Each structure stands twice: as structure tokens, then as C-alpha cells.
C-alpha positions as CSV (number, residue, x, y, z in Angstrom):
1,X,0.1,-0.1,0.0
2,X,1.1,3.5,-0.6
3,X,2.2,5.0,2.7
4,X,1.4,8.6,1.5
5,X,-2.5,8.0,1.1
6,X,-5.5,7.5,3.6
7,X,-6.5,3.8,3.2
8,X,-10.3,3.3,3.0
9,X,-11.8,0.0,3.2
10,X,-15.0,-0.8,1.5
11,X,-17.3,-3.5,3.1
12,X,-20.3,-5.0,1.4
13,X,-22.0,-8.0,0.2
14,X,-20.3,-10.3,-2.1
15,X,-23.7,-11.4,-3.5
16,X,-25.9,-8.2,-4.3
17,X,-29.2,-9.5,-5.5
18,X,-31.0,-7.9,-2.5
19,X,-29.3,-4.4,-2.7
20,X,-31.5,-2.9,-5.5
21,X,-31.0,-2.1,-9.1
22,X,-28.5,0.8,-8.6
23,X,-26.2,-0.8,-6.3
24,X,-23.5,-1.4,-9.0
25,X,-23.4,2.1,-10.1
26,X,-23.4,3.4,-6.5
27,X,-20.5,1.1,-5.6
28,X,-18.5,2.2,-8.5
29,X,-19.1,5.9,-7.8
30,X,-18.0,5.2,-4.2
31,X,-14.7,3.7,-5.6
32,X,-14.2,6.6,-8.0
33,X,-14.6,9.1,-5.3
34,X,-12.0,7.3,-3.1
35,X,-9.5,7.5,-5.9
36,X,-10.5,11.2,-6.9
37,X,-10.0,12.3,-3.3
38,X,-6.5,10.8,-3.3
39,X,-7.2,7.9,-0.9
40,X,-6.5,4.2,-1.7
41,X,-9.2,1.5,-1.4
42,X,-8.8,-1.9,0.3
43,X,-11.4,-4.6,0.2
44,X,-11.8,-8.2,1.1
45,X,-10.7,-9.3,-2.3
46,X,-14.3,-10.5,-3.0
47,X,-17.2,-10.1,-5.5
48,X,-20.2,-7.9,-5.4
49,X,-20.2,-4.4,-3.6
50,X,-16.5,-4.4,-2.9
51,X,-15.4,-5.6,-6.4
52,X,-17.5,-2.8,-8.0
53,X,-16.0,-0.3,-5.6
54,X,-12.6,-1.5,-6.6
55,X,-13.5,-1.3,-10.3
56,X,-14.6,2.3,-9.9
57,X,-11.2,3.1,-8.1
58,X,-9.3,1.5,-10.9
59,X,-11.4,3.5,-13.6
60,X,-10.6,6.8,-11.8
61,X,-6.8,5.8,-11.7
62,X,-6.8,4.8,-8.1
63,X,-4.8,2.2,-6.2
64,X,-6.8,-1.0,-5.1
65,X,-5.5,-3.8,-2.6
66,X,-7.4,-6.9,-1.4
67,X,-7.0,-9.1,1.6
68,X,-8.3,-12.6,0.7
69,X,-9.6,-15.2,3.1
70,X,-7.5,-17.8,1.2
71,X,-3.9,-18.9,2.0
72,X,-2.9,-18.8,-1.6
73,X,-4.0,-17.5,-5.2
74,X,-5.0,-21.1,-6.1
75,X,-7.1,-21.4,-3.1
76,X,-8.6,-17.9,-3.7
77,X,-9.7,-18.8,-7.2
78,X,-10.6,-22.6,-6.8
79,X,-11.9,-22.9,-3.2
80,X,-13.3,-19.4,-2.4
81,X,-14.1,-18.6,-6.2
82,X,-13.1,-15.1,-5.7
83,X,-11.9,-12.7,-8.4
84,X,-8.5,-11.2,-8.8
85,X,-9.4,-8.4,-11.3
86,X,-9.4,-4.6,-10.2
87,X,-6.6,-5.4,-7.6
88,X,-3.1,-4.0,-7.7
89,X,-2.1,-6.6,-5.2
90,X,-3.8,-9.2,-3.0
91,X,-2.6,-10.5,0.3
92,X,-3.5,-14.1,0.9
93,X,-4.2,-14.2,4.6
94,X,-5.0,-17.8,5.1
95,X,-7.4,-16.9,8.0
96,X,-10.8,-17.4,6.4
97,X,-13.6,-14.8,6.5
98,X,-13.5,-13.9,10.2
99,X,-9.7,-13.4,10.5
100,X,-9.6,-11.7,7.0
101,X,-12.3,-9.3,8.3
102,X,-10.1,-8.4,11.3
103,X,-7.1,-7.7,9.1
104,X,-9.1,-5.6,6.8
105,X,-10.4,-3.4,9.3
106,X,-7.1,-3.0,11.1
107,X,-5.3,-2.2,7.8
108,X,-7.6,0.7,7.1
109,X,-7.8,4.4,8.2
110,X,-11.6,4.4,7.8
111,X,-14.3,1.9,6.6
112,X,-17.2,2.4,4.3
113,X,-20.2,0.1,4.8
114,X,-22.4,-0.4,1.9
115,X,-25.1,-3.0,1.1
116,X,-24.1,-6.0,3.0
117,X,-24.9,-9.1,4.8
118,X,-23.5,-10.7,8.0
119,X,-19.9,-10.3,7.1
120,X,-20.4,-6.7,6.6
121,X,-22.0,-6.4,9.9
122,X,-19.0,-8.2,11.4
123,X,-16.6,-5.7,9.7
124,X,-18.8,-2.8,11.0
125,X,-18.7,-4.2,14.6
126,X,-14.9,-4.6,14.6
127,X,-14.4,-1.1,13.4
128,X,-16.9,0.2,15.8
129,X,-15.1,-1.4,18.7
130,X,-11.9,0.2,17.5
131,X,-13.5,3.6,17.3
132,X,-12.5,3.9,13.7
133,X,-14.0,6.4,11.3
134,X,-17.0,4.6,9.8
135,X,-19.0,5.9,6.9
136,X,-22.5,4.1,6.4
137,X,-23.5,4.6,2.8
138,X,-27.2,4.9,2.7
139,X,-29.1,3.2,-0.1
140,X,-32.0,1.1,-1.3
141,X,-30.8,-1.6,1.0
142,X,-31.5,-2.4,4.6
143,X,-27.9,-2.5,6.0
144,X,-27.9,1.1,7.1
145,X,-31.2,0.4,9.2
146,X,-29.6,-2.7,10.6
147,X,-26.6,-0.7,11.8
148,X,-28.8,2.1,13.2
149,X,-30.5,-0.6,15.4
150,X,-27.1,-2.1,16.5
151,X,-25.9,1.6,17.4
152,X,-29.1,2.2,19.1
153,X,-29.0,-0.9,21.2
154,X,-25.2,-1.0,21.9
155,X,-25.3,0.9,25.2
156,X,-22.1,2.6,24.0
157,X,-21.3,5.9,22.2
158,X,-19.2,6.1,19.1
159,X,-18.7,9.7,17.7
160,X,-16.9,8.4,14.5
161,X,-20.0,7.1,12.6
162,X,-21.4,9.1,9.6
163,X,-24.5,8.3,7.7
164,X,-24.5,9.7,4.2
165,X,-26.2,9.0,0.7
166,X,-23.7,10.8,-1.5
167,X,-20.5,8.9,-1.9
168,X,-18.5,12.1,-2.6
169,X,-19.6,13.8,0.6
170,X,-19.2,10.5,2.6
171,X,-15.6,10.1,1.4
172,X,-14.8,13.7,2.1
173,X,-16.1,13.5,5.6
174,X,-14.3,10.4,6.2
175,X,-10.9,11.7,5.0
176,X,-11.5,14.9,7.3
177,X,-12.3,12.7,10.2
178,X,-9.1,10.6,9.8
179,X,-6.9,13.6,9.5
180,X,-8.8,15.2,12.5
181,X,-8.1,12.1,14.6
182,X,-4.3,12.2,13.6
183,X,-3.9,15.8,14.4
184,X,-5.8,15.4,17.7
185,X,-3.5,12.4,18.6
186,X,-6.7,10.1,18.8
187,X,-5.3,7.7,16.3
188,X,-1.9,7.3,14.4
189,X,-2.6,7.9,10.7
190,X,-1.4,4.9,8.7
191,X,0.4,7.1,6.2
């Protein structure tokens, strides 16, 4: 990863049939905004929402990394049946999905949560516990409402969560939050 850029993880469903008809264009626009605003994208090296975001980043000239649950490229392709396109590099963690999720979150400066399923919720809770900047991309999907309920019932505050429909505004706010945390000494910027 380029140490001069903010790293934004994009989390979302690998299978997107439940996400609505505009999910692909929204995910790609999110990726393009990450690249346009000078950040780099990291995903779980999977299909669906994260892949489309990575493709958008690449279309805009951005840098894209993936963390695979597999231990090798062969396992990534043959056992997990995951793509390798739209990635500048893939790290094969060998930790399965739960371990990969932890590494993905901890390798990021900020997280964007798109349309997702249980793995996306797992990545959200890991980032929530770490007080990381979290951008919840609102859309035609129910993920943002599920997360609102988790927050409401968590019995804990986290001031670093942003809900936003516009990918451009969401990325701007996340980058600003990452830089503010670094200046205030709340978090070491991974630059």
C-alpha cells in the first residue's frame, strides 16, 4: 500500500441481489470518489459491492488492494471462487473470512459500509469497537437500518460514525475525520 495516502476499506455484500437495481453504479461511484480524493481502496478481495467499488477506483486511476480469506491464489480462485481483477495486489491471509475481516479493518484508516450481509456487519462491529471512522452509505438496501439498530442498542457511544447517501460527501467527511483524529492524537494515521 502507498504510505502517502489515506486507506479506506469498502465493506459490502459479495452477493448483491438484495441490494437494489442501482447498487453497481453506486459502488463504482464510491470507488471513483475514493480515488478522486487521493485515498486508496482496500477490500476483502471479493465479488459484489467491494469488487464494483474497486473497479470504480481503478477507472478513476486509483490504487486498489485486497485481503483474501484464502492462503494462496489457487485457493482464492478454486476454493473461495473469488476474483483477482481490479486489484493492484492481493494479500492471501489464510485466515478465512472472520480473520480476514479483522485484518481488513485494522489495515484501514476508515471504513465504508455499503449494502451488506452478516460479514459486512462483522466488519462494522470490529471497526465500531476500535473507534475507527465509519461511513455508512445509505441506499436502497436495509444495511444502514440494521446498523442504526445495532448502534441504538449497543449501550455505547461512538462519535466516529457518519450516515450519508452521497458517496462524494461521505468520502470527504471520512478523510477529514481521519486527518482530525491524527492531528488530535486520537489515532495514528497509517500514512
